[in-house]
N, C-alpha and C positions, 0 to 999 in steps of 0.2 A: 504494500500500500504506500503510495507516494503522498507527501504532505503538500497541500495547496497553500501557497504563500500569497495568493491573490487578496488584495485589500488588507494587507497587513504590513507592518514595518517595525523598525526599532529606532530609538534615538538615545544618545548618551551625551554626557558633558564633553565639550570640546577641550581636550587637554592641551591642544596646540595653540590656543587663543593667545595672541600677543598684543592685539590692538582692539579698541572698542568696535571697530568695523567687522572684525571676525565674528562668526556665529558663536553663540553660547553653547548650542547643542548641535550635533551632527548625527546623521544616520542614513538609513535607506528604507525604501518601501517598494511594494509592487502594486500597481493599479491597472486592472484590466490586462494583465500579462506584460506590462511594461515596467521595467525597474527604474527607480529614480533615486538620486541622492537627495537628502533632506537637510536643510540648514535652518536653524532657528535662533531668534534673538529674543531675550527676555525684555519685556516692555512693561511700562506702568501707565495705566489709563489716567488721563488728566482729570476726567470727570469725578472719579471716586477713589483714585489711588490703587485700584485693583491691579493685580499682576496677570500677564498673559504672555504667550509666545507668538511672535510673527514668524511664519514659515515660508520657505522658498523650496521649490522642487525643480530638479534638473534631470532630464533623462540621462541614464548612465551611458547609453551608447551614442549620445549626441557627439557628432564629429566636431572637432575644434573648428569653429567657423573661421574661414579666412576673412581678413579685413575686407569690408565692403569696398568695391571699386568705385572711384569717382565717376560721375556721369561723363560720357564722351563729350569732348569740347567741340563746339561748332567749328567748321573749317574757317581758316583765316580768309578775309576778303581778298579778292583777286588784285593783281598789281594795279589796276585802274582805280582802286579805292572803293570798289563796290563788289558785292557778292555776285558771282556768275549767275546765280539763280534768279536775280532780280530782272524784271522785264524792262524797267526804266533805269538807266545808268546814272541818274543825278540824284 
């Protein structure tokens, strides 16, 4: 009998936290057959001082995204000072 991990996960204290921006907790989970990394930050509600965790999920198999390419630049105007595609040259 195999164990179904779907819709389950784990979190634990982030022992490698060195700055306030690093998550307080880290873990992993599986949702609909997709495995995710889980990060969480301890927060305090301003309304009543209650404590909660803000969570972030990232697919484990997400390829490292290449930096977005800048949009292609329009071609430089022709030597006459106007774009060749213009019907009127002035």
